C-alpha positions as CSV (number, residue, x, y, z in Angstrom):
1,M,0.0,0.0,0.0
2,R,2.9,2.4,0.9
3,K,4.5,1.6,-2.5
4,I,1.3,2.4,-4.4
5,K,1.0,5.7,-2.4
6,A,4.6,6.6,-3.1
7,Q,4.2,5.9,-6.9
8,L,1.0,8.0,-6.9
9,D,2.8,10.9,-5.1
10,L,5.6,10.8,-7.6
11,F,3.1,10.8,-10.5
12,L,1.3,13.8,-9.1
13,I,4.6,15.6,-8.5
14,E,5.5,14.9,-12.1
15,I,2.1,16.3,-13.4
16,G,2.7,19.4,-11.3
17,D,6.3,19.9,-12.7
18,L,5.0,19.3,-16.3
19,T,2.3,21.9,-15.7
20,Y,4.8,24.5,-14.5
21,F,7.1,23.6,-17.5
22,T,4.1,24.1,-19.9
23,S,3.3,27.5,-18.4
24,R,6.9,28.5,-18.7
25,F,6.9,27.5,-22.3
26,F,3.9,29.7,-23.1
27,K,5.5,32.6,-21.2
28,E,8.8,32.3,-23.1
29,T,7.2,31.8,-26.5
30,F,6.1,35.4,-26.7
31,K,9.3,36.9,-25.4
32,R,12.1,38.3,-27.5
33,P,14.4,37.3,-29.2
34,F,12.5,34.9,-31.5
35,E,14.7,32.0,-32.7
36,F,13.2,31.8,-36.2
37,K,16.3,30.2,-37.8
38,E,16.4,27.4,-35.2
39,L,12.7,26.9,-35.5
40,L,12.9,26.4,-39.2
41,N,15.8,24.1,-38.8
42,Q,13.9,22.0,-36.3
43,C,10.8,21.9,-38.5
44,Y,12.9,20.7,-41.4
45,S,14.8,18.2,-39.4
46,M,11.7,16.6,-37.7
47,G,9.5,16.6,-40.7
48,N,12.1,15.3,-43.2
49,K,13.4,12.5,-40.9
50,S,9.9,11.4,-40.0
51,L,8.3,11.6,-43.4
52,L,9.4,8.2,-44.7
53,L,8.4,6.4,-41.5
54,V,4.9,8.1,-41.5
55,A,4.4,7.3,-45.2
56,I,5.2,3.6,-44.8
57,T,3.0,3.4,-41.7
58,G,0.1,5.0,-43.4
59,F,0.5,2.9,-46.5
60,I,0.4,-0.3,-44.5
61,I,-2.6,0.9,-42.5
62,G,-4.5,1.5,-45.7
63,L,-3.7,-1.9,-47.0
64,V,-4.4,-3.8,-43.8
65,L,-7.6,-2.0,-43.0
66,T,-9.1,-2.6,-46.5
67,L,-8.0,-6.2,-46.6
68,Q,-9.4,-7.0,-43.2
69,T,-12.7,-5.1,-43.7
70,R,-13.5,-6.1,-47.3
71,P,-14.6,-9.7,-46.7
72,T,-17.1,-8.6,-44.0
73,L,-18.6,-5.9,-46.2
74,M,-18.9,-8.5,-49.1
75,E,-21.0,-10.7,-46.8
76,F,-23.6,-7.9,-46.4
77,G,-23.3,-6.8,-50.0
78,A,-22.0,-3.4,-48.9
79,V,-18.5,-3.5,-50.5
80,S,-19.4,-0.3,-52.4
81,W,-19.2,1.5,-49.1
82,M,-15.6,0.6,-48.7
83,P,-14.1,4.0,-49.8
84,S,-16.4,5.9,-47.5
85,M,-15.8,3.6,-44.5
86,V,-12.0,3.6,-44.9
87,S,-11.8,7.4,-45.5
88,I,-13.8,8.3,-42.5
89,S,-12.0,5.9,-40.2
90,I,-8.6,7.0,-41.3
91,V,-9.2,10.8,-41.4
92,R,-11.2,10.9,-38.1
93,E,-9.2,8.6,-35.9
94,I,-6.7,6.1,-37.2
95,G,-4.5,8.5,-39.2
96,P,-4.0,11.2,-36.5
97,I,-3.5,8.9,-33.5
98,L,-1.2,6.4,-35.2
99,T,0.9,9.1,-36.8
100,A,1.2,10.8,-33.4
101,L,2.3,7.5,-31.8
102,V,4.9,7.0,-34.5
103,C,6.2,10.5,-34.0
104,A,6.2,10.1,-30.2
105,G,8.6,7.2,-30.7
106,R,10.7,8.9,-33.4
107,I,10.6,12.6,-32.4
108,G,9.8,12.5,-28.7
109,S,12.5,10.1,-27.8
110,G,15.0,12.0,-30.0
111,I,14.2,15.3,-28.2
112,G,14.5,13.7,-24.8
113,A,17.9,12.0,-25.6
114,E,19.3,15.1,-27.3
115,I,18.4,17.6,-24.6
116,G,19.2,15.1,-21.9
117,S,22.7,14.5,-23.3
118,M,23.2,18.3,-23.3
119,R,22.1,18.5,-19.7
120,V,24.4,15.8,-18.4
121,T,27.4,17.1,-20.4
122,E,26.7,20.6,-18.9
123,Q,26.1,22.2,-22.3
124,I,22.9,23.8,-21.0
125,D,24.8,25.3,-18.0
126,A,27.4,26.7,-20.4
127,M,24.6,28.3,-22.5
128,E,23.2,30.0,-19.3
129,V,26.7,31.3,-18.3
130,S,27.3,32.7,-21.8
131,G,24.0,34.7,-21.6
132,T,21.9,32.5,-24.0
133,N,18.5,31.5,-22.8
134,P,18.6,27.7,-23.2
135,F,14.9,27.2,-22.5
136,K,14.0,29.5,-25.4
137,F,16.6,28.1,-27.8
138,L,16.2,24.4,-27.0
139,V,12.7,24.0,-25.7
140,V,10.5,26.6,-27.3
141,T,11.8,26.0,-30.8
142,R,11.4,22.2,-30.6
143,V,7.9,22.3,-29.1
144,L,6.7,24.8,-31.8
145,A,8.4,22.7,-34.5
146,V,6.6,19.5,-33.5
147,T,3.3,21.3,-33.1
148,L,3.5,22.8,-36.6
149,T,5.0,19.7,-38.3
150,L,2.7,17.0,-37.0
151,P,-0.5,18.1,-38.7
152,L,1.3,18.1,-42.0
153,L,2.6,14.6,-41.3
154,V,-0.9,13.5,-40.4
155,I,-2.2,14.9,-43.8
156,I,0.5,13.1,-45.7
157,G,-0.1,9.8,-43.7
158,D,-3.8,10.0,-44.4
159,A,-3.3,10.5,-48.1
160,V,-0.8,7.6,-48.4
161,A,-3.2,5.4,-46.4
162,L,-6.1,6.2,-48.7
163,F,-3.8,5.4,-51.7
164,G,-2.9,2.0,-50.2
165,S,-6.6,1.3,-49.7
166,F,-7.3,2.3,-53.3
167,L,-4.6,-0.2,-54.5
168,V,-6.4,-3.1,-52.8
169,E,-9.8,-2.0,-54.2
170,N,-8.3,-1.7,-57.6
171,V,-6.8,-5.2,-57.5
172,K,-9.7,-6.9,-55.8
173,G,-12.7,-5.0,-57.2
174,N,-11.3,-3.3,-60.3
175,V,-12.2,0.1,-59.0
176,S,-10.8,3.1,-60.9
177,F,-8.8,5.9,-59.3
178,V,-11.4,8.5,-60.1
179,L,-14.3,6.5,-58.8
180,Y,-12.6,5.6,-55.6
181,F,-11.6,9.1,-54.7
182,N,-14.9,10.6,-55.8
183,Q,-16.5,8.4,-53.2
184,V,-13.9,9.3,-50.6
185,F,-14.4,13.1,-51.0
186,N,-18.1,12.8,-51.2
187,S,-18.2,11.0,-47.9
188,L,-15.9,13.4,-46.0
189,E,-17.4,16.5,-44.4
190,F,-16.1,19.5,-42.6
191,G,-16.9,17.9,-39.2
192,D,-14.6,15.0,-40.1
193,I,-11.5,17.0,-41.2
194,M,-11.4,20.0,-38.9
195,P,-11.5,18.2,-35.5
196,A,-8.9,15.7,-36.7
197,T,-6.6,18.6,-37.8
198,I,-7.1,20.6,-34.6
199,K,-6.3,17.7,-32.3
200,S,-3.2,17.0,-34.4
201,F,-1.8,20.3,-33.1
202,F,-2.5,19.2,-29.5
203,F,-0.8,15.9,-30.2
204,G,2.3,17.7,-31.5
205,L,2.3,20.1,-28.5
206,A,2.1,17.1,-26.1
207,I,5.0,15.2,-27.9
208,G,7.2,18.3,-27.8
209,L,6.5,19.3,-24.2
210,V,7.0,15.9,-22.7
211,G,10.1,15.2,-24.7
212,C,11.7,18.5,-23.8
213,Y,10.6,18.2,-20.2
214,K,12.2,14.8,-19.7
215,G,15.4,15.8,-21.4
216,Y,15.7,19.2,-19.7
217,Y,15.5,17.8,-16.2
218,C,17.5,14.7,-17.0
219,K,19.7,13.4,-14.1
220,K,22.0,10.6,-13.1
221,G,24.6,10.9,-15.9
222,T,24.5,9.0,-19.2
223,A,22.1,6.4,-17.8
224,G,19.6,9.1,-17.3
225,V,19.6,10.0,-21.0
226,G,18.3,6.6,-21.9
227,K,15.7,6.8,-19.1
228,A,14.6,10.2,-20.3
229,A,14.1,9.0,-23.9
230,N,12.2,5.9,-22.8
231,S,10.0,7.7,-20.2
232,A,9.3,10.4,-22.8
233,V,7.8,7.9,-25.2
234,V,5.8,6.1,-22.5
235,F,4.4,9.2,-20.9
236,T,3.6,10.8,-24.3
237,S,1.8,7.7,-25.5
238,L,-0.5,7.8,-22.5
239,L,-1.0,11.5,-22.8
240,L,-2.0,11.1,-26.5
241,F,-4.7,8.7,-25.7
242,I,-6.1,11.0,-23.0
243,I,-6.1,14.0,-25.4
244,D,-7.7,11.9,-28.1
245,F,-10.5,10.8,-25.7
246,I,-11.1,14.4,-24.7
247,A,-11.1,15.6,-28.3
248,V,-13.6,12.9,-29.4
249,F,-15.8,13.6,-26.4
250,V,-15.9,17.4,-27.0
251,T,-16.4,16.9,-30.8
252,D,-19.3,14.6,-30.1
253,I,-21.0,17.1,-27.8
254,F,-20.3,20.0,-30.2
255,F,-21.8,18.3,-33.3
256,D,-24.7,16.9,-31.3
257,L,-25.7,20.4,-30.5
């Protein structure tokens, strides 16, 4: 019982520290100087290095989802609804959350390890001594970069997933490219695209904040770097599911009204 209480206390302390870290991020974001060059560098680095992984993941998602669903729809004579079903499933839910999880593993762990290694080798302390604001240069730029880059990666992942689904339909059902994507765009509405896009920004914000937080307060030498990277992925993955649940709940209430 004491062990459970101790773990709960540590978790609550971590939540409090992360909340303070988040408030500091928003405070520093609007302060001068603005590190536009570093921000663009981080956007390019994160987007470029994650693009292939996101595209491959999206392509496989489209293939597997269509292959697994097609036999069931054929039993009910509803195979013509395949483009609509796949497009709504991918755009609303599967695309954003799986892309965010992939980026949590790729980007979140990378940020945690990079900033953590700078902390244990005292590079951050050296930046403070030299008069540079390490929080603004390291944290603000990376969090903003992930927040701005992730929605673009989600859009690309969704597009590649739909193309993978089309290939299965083309081979199995001889469906043309124009017919397939006409049904896709006819089935998608504003209420499907906008909530998914908005929550992608929150996914990116969570990935950047947790990765930077774990790395910025990394301790216990080089062993702490690995722990920071690992805990960043675990904590971010849990946070992504919580944000996704809240987003779906709020969206459902809003569109019911």
